[in-house]
Backbone as CSV, one residue per row, in Angstrom:
resi,resn,N_x,N_y,N_z,CA_x,CA_y,CA_z,C_x,C_y,C_z
1,MET,145.186,28.149,75.745,143.920,27.491,75.966,144.209,26.084,76.498
2,PRO,143.928,25.813,77.771,144.159,24.469,78.285,143.378,23.420,77.505
3,THR,143.851,22.185,77.566,143.257,21.109,76.779,141.875,20.716,77.267
4,GLU,141.659,20.677,78.559,140.399,20.160,79.099,139.659,21.207,79.919
5,TYR,138.379,21.262,79.693,137.477,22.073,80.506,136.278,21.211,80.832
6,LYS,135.674,21.459,81.989,134.459,20.722,82.351,133.353,21.055,81.363
7,ILE,133.226,22.343,81.052,132.222,22.736,80.060,132.776,23.834,79.155
8,VAL,132.206,23.912,77.970,132.539,24.957,77.007,131.246,25.702,76.710
9,ILE,131.290,27.015,76.864,130.121,27.859,76.664,130.386,28.753,75.455
10,ALA,129.506,28.676,74.467,129.689,29.469,73.254,128.646,30.570,73.152
11,ASP,129.084,31.701,72.599,128.207,32.826,72.345,127.679,32.747,70.910
12,THR,126.744,33.596,70.609,126.047,33.585,69.332,126.978,33.727,68.134
13,THR,127.931,34.638,68.207,128.801,34.892,67.068,129.521,33.631,66.618
14,CYS,129.993,32.850,67.545,130.682,31.605,67.209,129.746,30.677,66.434
15,PHE,128.544,30.491,66.945,127.572,29.629,66.263,127.245,30.157,64.868
16,ILE,126.974,31.450,64.762,126.574,32.026,63.477,127.704,31.911,62.456
17,LEU,128.910,32.293,62.857,130.033,32.261,61.918,130.327,30.842,61.452
18,LEU,130.465,29.910,62.391,130.782,28.538,61.996,129.665,27.920,61.164
19,ASP,128.422,28.242,61.482,127.294,27.750,60.688,127.341,28.337,59.283
20,LYS,127.611,29.618,59.177,127.642,30.322,57.890,128.689,29.729,56.941
21,ILE,129.815,29.268,57.493,130.880,28.726,56.637,130.862,27.197,56.595
22,GLY,129.824,26.592,57.159,129.691,25.139,57.098,130.630,24.373,58.012
23,GLU,131.035,24.993,59.099,132.013,24.369,60.006,131.499,24.235,61.440
24,LEU,130.188,24.292,61.646,129.634,24.233,63.003,130.008,22.940,63.724
25,THR,130.130,21.850,62.991,130.445,20.570,63.631,131.860,20.514,64.200
26,LEU,132.690,21.501,63.884,134.020,21.563,64.519,133.894,21.641,66.034
27,LEU,132.879,22.359,66.512,132.677,22.464,67.963,132.406,21.097,68.576
28,LYS,131.577,20.305,67.923,131.272,18.963,68.419,132.517,18.084,68.376
29,ALA,133.248,18.154,67.274,134.457,17.343,67.135,135.492,17.703,68.191
30,LEU,135.560,18.954,68.533,136.565,19.437,69.480,136.161,19.241,70.937
31,PHE,134.894,19.502,71.252,134.477,19.516,72.650,133.426,18.476,73.018
32,GLY,132.847,17.784,72.042,131.802,16.808,72.329,130.456,17.462,72.468
33,GLN,130.315,18.273,73.476,129.095,19.067,73.614,129.478,20.477,74.008
34,VAL,128.606,21.387,73.697,128.802,22.796,74.000,127.556,23.266,74.736
35,ILE,127.754,24.145,75.695,126.665,24.701,76.481,126.403,26.118,75.980
36,THR,125.162,26.522,75.999,124.811,27.905,75.711,123.581,28.262,76.526
37,THR,123.102,29.469,76.369,121.940,29.924,77.121,120.743,30.089,76.183
38,ALA,119.574,30.216,76.761,118.362,30.433,75.976,118.440,31.758,75.212
39,VAL,119.064,32.757,75.815,119.224,34.057,75.152,120.027,33.879,73.870
40,ILE,121.127,33.145,73.956,121.987,32.917,72.792,121.265,32.065,71.751
41,ALA,120.574,31.028,72.192,119.825,30.180,71.263,118.799,31.016,70.502
42,GLN,118.158,31.939,71.197,117.179,32.807,70.543,117.871,33.748,69.556
43,GLU,119.020,34.300,69.940,119.772,35.174,69.027,120.202,34.414,67.771
44,PHE,120.548,33.139,67.920,120.978,32.330,66.774,119.841,32.223,65.758
45,GLY,118.631,32.067,66.242,117.470,32.162,65.383,116.927,30.879,64.784
46,THR,117.722,29.847,64.697,117.251,28.544,64.219,117.661,27.498,65.244
47,PRO,117.010,26.350,65.229,117.359,25.338,66.232,118.849,24.942,66.168
48,LEU,119.441,24.883,67.331,120.837,24.455,67.438,120.893,22.929,67.401
49,PRO,122.042,22.356,67.023,122.166,20.889,67.020,121.933,20.307,68.419
50,LYS,121.595,19.028,68.467,121.292,18.355,69.741,122.485,18.327,70.695
51,TRP,123.699,18.420,70.184,124.885,18.400,71.041,125.150,19.753,71.706
52,VAL,124.324,20.746,71.398,124.382,22.040,72.091,123.310,22.016,73.170
53,ILE,123.742,22.090,74.412,122.854,22.007,75.566,122.535,23.419,76.057
54,ILE,121.262,23.693,76.275,120.856,25.016,76.737,120.647,24.978,78.252
55,HIS,121.376,25.861,78.939,121.243,26.013,80.385,120.715,27.409,80.684
56,ASN,119.937,27.505,81.725,119.454,28.805,82.169,120.385,29.378,83.228
57,VAL,120.565,30.671,83.176,121.362,31.371,84.180,120.517,31.506,85.439
58,LYS,121.114,31.207,86.580,120.389,31.325,87.856,120.345,32.770,88.338
59,ASP,121.481,33.459,88.261,121.569,34.827,88.786,121.344,35.837,87.655
60,THR,120.107,36.038,87.297,119.802,36.973,86.211,120.090,38.423,86.615
61,HIS,120.083,38.701,87.919,120.432,40.054,88.371,121.882,40.368,87.978
62,PHE,122.800,39.423,88.236,124.199,39.614,87.842,124.287,39.742,86.327
63,GLN,123.609,38.859,85.624,123.617,38.888,84.161,123.188,40.254,83.642
64,ASN,122.109,40.789,84.201,121.585,42.075,83.746,122.450,43.258,84.174
65,SER,123.335,43.045,85.135,124.200,44.135,85.598,125.405,44.341,84.687
66,LEU,125.690,43.388,83.825,126.827,43.507,82.920,126.477,44.450,81.777
67,ASP,127.346,45.375,81.500,127.100,46.400,80.478,127.591,45.925,79.110
68,ILE,127.036,44.803,78.653,127.408,44.227,77.367,126.159,43.611,76.732
69,ASP,126.317,43.116,75.525,125.232,42.450,74.798,124.580,41.368,75.662
70,ALA,123.273,41.181,75.509,122.526,40.228,76.337,123.053,38.796,76.209
71,GLY,123.408,38.382,75.008,123.925,37.030,74.823,125.257,36.833,75.533
72,GLU,126.146,37.777,75.347,127.453,37.691,76.010,127.295,37.752,77.523
73,ALA,126.398,38.609,77.997,126.156,38.700,79.441,125.647,37.371,79.981
74,SER,124.758,36.715,79.236,124.243,35.430,79.708,125.335,34.365,79.698
75,ALA,126.209,34.391,78.693,127.314,33.426,78.633,128.277,33.632,79.806
76,ILE,128.599,34.873,80.102,129.499,35.176,81.218,128.854,34.776,82.542
77,ALA,127.588,35.107,82.726,126.898,34.742,83.967,126.866,33.226,84.136
78,LEU,126.623,32.502,83.057,126.614,31.042,83.130,128.009,30.509,83.468
79,ALA,129.036,31.108,82.902,130.411,30.681,83.206,130.748,30.911,84.675
80,ILE,130.294,32.018,85.232,130.520,32.302,86.654,129.875,31.220,87.513
81,GLU,128.721,30.738,87.093,127.981,29.731,87.853,128.473,28.310,87.601
82,SER,129.380,28.142,86.652,129.821,26.805,86.243,131.243,26.526,86.691
83,GLU,131.600,25.256,86.652,132.960,24.874,87.028,133.862,24.780,85.802
84,ALA,135.090,25.164,85.946,136.135,25.027,84.932,135.612,25.179,83.517
85,SER,135.116,26.357,83.212,134.529,26.554,81.898,135.431,27.376,80.984
86,LEU,135.245,27.139,79.702,135.889,27.928,78.661,134.789,28.681,77.937
87,LEU,134.948,29.978,77.811,133.989,30.820,77.106,134.500,31.105,75.705
88,ILE,133.641,30.934,74.720,133.980,31.317,73.352,133.233,32.609,73.060
89,LEU,133.975,33.712,73.096,133.426,35.050,72.862,134.286,35.751,71.830
90,ASP,133.650,36.419,70.887,134.407,37.156,69.873,134.381,38.665,70.081
91,ASP,133.355,39.178,70.713,133.242,40.612,70.919,134.267,41.078,71.949
92,ASN,135.009,42.104,71.600,136.087,42.591,72.462,135.588,43.057,73.827
93,LYS,134.465,43.768,73.852,133.922,44.264,75.125,133.532,43.088,76.033
94,GLY,132.921,42.070,75.462,132.559,40.877,76.226,133.786,40.131,76.735
95,ARG,134.805,40.031,75.896,136.044,39.347,76.300,136.722,40.076,77.462
96,LYS,136.741,41.409,77.380,137.343,42.197,78.465,136.576,41.986,79.766
97,ALA,135.240,41.988,79.689,134.421,41.774,80.891,134.686,40.393,81.474
98,ALA,134.795,39.393,80.619,135.049,38.024,81.086,136.425,37.916,81.736
99,ARG,137.418,38.541,81.136,138.775,38.475,81.696,138.860,39.191,83.045
100,LYS,138.116,40.290,83.204,138.094,40.985,84.496,137.535,40.084,85.588
101,LEU,136.706,39.134,85.187,136.126,38.183,86.140,136.960,36.897,86.229
102,ASN,138.160,36.931,85.651,139.101,35.807,85.665,138.545,34.545,85.007
103,LEU,137.770,34.733,83.951,137.240,33.597,83.207,138.175,33.261,82.051
104,HIS,138.179,32.014,81.644,138.991,31.561,80.518,138.222,31.827,79.234
105,VAL,138.852,32.579,78.328,138.172,33.021,77.118,139.007,32.699,75.890
106,THR,138.333,32.311,74.835,138.934,32.213,73.514,137.903,32.738,72.533
107,GLY,138.307,32.875,71.288,137.382,33.296,70.245,137.211,32.180,69.226
108,THR,136.416,32.436,68.237,136.186,31.448,67.196,137.491,31.099,66.488
109,LEU,138.340,32.089,66.254,139.630,31.799,65.619,140.503,30.928,66.523
110,GLY,140.420,31.129,67.821,141.144,30.271,68.760,140.648,28.838,68.705
111,VAL,139.351,28.671,68.478,138.780,27.330,68.318,139.372,26.666,67.077
112,LEU,139.498,27.434,65.993,140.088,26.885,64.765,141.533,26.453,64.998
113,LEU,142.274,27.274,65.715,143.667,26.941,66.016,143.746,25.669,66.857
114,LYS,142.881,25.544,67.836,142.850,24.335,68.664,142.483,23.118,67.816
115,ALA,141.559,23.276,66.890,141.167,22.171,66.013,142.353,21.711,65.166
116,LYS,143.159,22.644,64.720,144.348,22.266,63.942,145.370,21.571,64.849
117,ARG,145.619,22.151,66.007,146.640,21.589,66.906,146.284,20.200,67.407
118,THR,144.987,19.894,67.464,144.568,18.563,67.911,144.346,17.596,66.747
119,GLY,144.595,18.054,65.515,144.488,17.185,64.353,143.079,17.005,63.804
120,ILE,142.128,17.779,64.281,140.755,17.666,63.777,140.655,18.237,62.366
121,ILE,141.413,19.293,62.121,141.519,19.830,60.761,142.992,19.867,60.383
122,ALA,143.258,19.793,59.090,144.646,19.794,58.622,145.229,21.200,58.550
123,ALA,144.363,22.193,58.286,144.839,23.566,58.116,143.707,24.535,58.432
124,ILE,144.088,25.716,58.928,143.079,26.745,59.170,142.973,27.709,57.992
125,GLY,143.971,27.718,57.123,143.975,28.636,55.976,142.709,28.569,55.137
126,PRO,142.271,27.369,54.722,141.048,27.297,53.919,139.807,27.806,54.672
127,ILE,139.766,27.619,55.980,138.635,28.099,56.768,138.689,29.615,56.890
128,ILE,139.883,30.165,57.057,140.032,31.621,57.102,139.598,32.233,55.772
129,GLU,139.883,31.558,54.667,139.428,32.055,53.360,137.911,32.093,53.292
130,LYS,137.250,31.089,53.861,135.776,31.097,53.896,135.270,32.248,54.765
131,ILE,135.952,32.511,55.881,135.560,33.612,56.764,135.687,34.946,56.041
132,ARG,136.754,35.107,55.266,136.960,36.364,54.525,135.818,36.647,53.554
133,LYS,135.109,35.637,53.124,134.004,35.797,52.163,132.668,36.090,52.851
134,THR,132.680,36.197,54.177,131.452,36.490,54.922,131.419,37.966,55.312
135,ASN,130.369,38.345,56.014,130.287,39.714,56.527,130.927,39.848,57.909
136,PHE,131.605,38.791,58.384,132.334,38.870,59.652,133.689,39.485,59.369
137,TRP,134.099,40.399,60.254,135.337,41.110,60.011,136.352,40.826,61.110
138,TYR,137.524,40.439,60.665,138.696,40.337,61.532,139.793,41.128,60.833
139,SER,140.624,41.799,61.596,141.705,42.552,60.965,142.656,41.587,60.270
140,GLU,143.294,42.080,59.247,144.259,41.255,58.512,145.396,40.830,59.440
141,GLU,145.748,41.695,60.390,146.798,41.355,61.360,146.411,40.132,62.192
142,VAL,145.153,40.095,62.647,144.687,38.963,63.451,144.689,37.681,62.618
143,LEU,144.206,37.768,61.387,144.176,36.574,60.533,145.594,36.085,60.235
144,GLN,146.505,37.002,59.998,147.892,36.617,59.745,148.538,35.999,60.989
145,GLU,148.194,36.544,62.157,148.711,35.980,63.406,148.217,34.546,63.596
146,MET,146.956,34.301,63.286,146.397,32.939,63.401,147.133,31.986,62.462
147,LEU,147.349,32.440,61.233,148.070,31.597,60.271,149.499,31.339,60.741
148,SER,150.116,32.347,61.338,151.477,32.175,61.872,151.492,31.191,63.035
149,LEU,150.535,31.338,63.961,150.452,30.409,65.086,150.179,28.972,64.636
150,ALA,149.501,28.843,63.489,149.207,27.517,62.943,150.331,27.014,62.046
151,ASN,151.429,27.780,61.976,152.559,27.431,61.100,152.124,27.274,59.656
152,GLU,151.313,28.240,59.184,150.801,28.167,57.820,151.215,29.385,56.982
153,LEU,152.222,30.122,57.408,152.705,31.253,56.616,153.893,30.857,55.799
């Protein structure tokens, strides 16, 4: 994950998970502001913080042509229309679609790793423990890999 992007676009899952575990402000600390779409804001269901900017997708035909969730499709379409963007997507099908379009993608766990590497958080282990207590599922292999990459094993 390169250090700098012109914009960072987050999907609903990232917002919901980080909000659920009380870590939503990590996005602000890491990126300053985050961009999302009206579709994603609606999926989130409650008002997003002021540092989350909502942009509309111009090419809704392209957005609707993607065979994935509406929020992920809107995030990918917005990334296509934007310069040097990083997409935060957790759904595997959405990530594959984004990579086929040569977009830069990370997931919520990648955001946590970046937060540790930049010194915003001291460790990802306690945050992973909070994630394990939610209804969000990551394989134990993925969680162990994150801890290994963070030098926390």
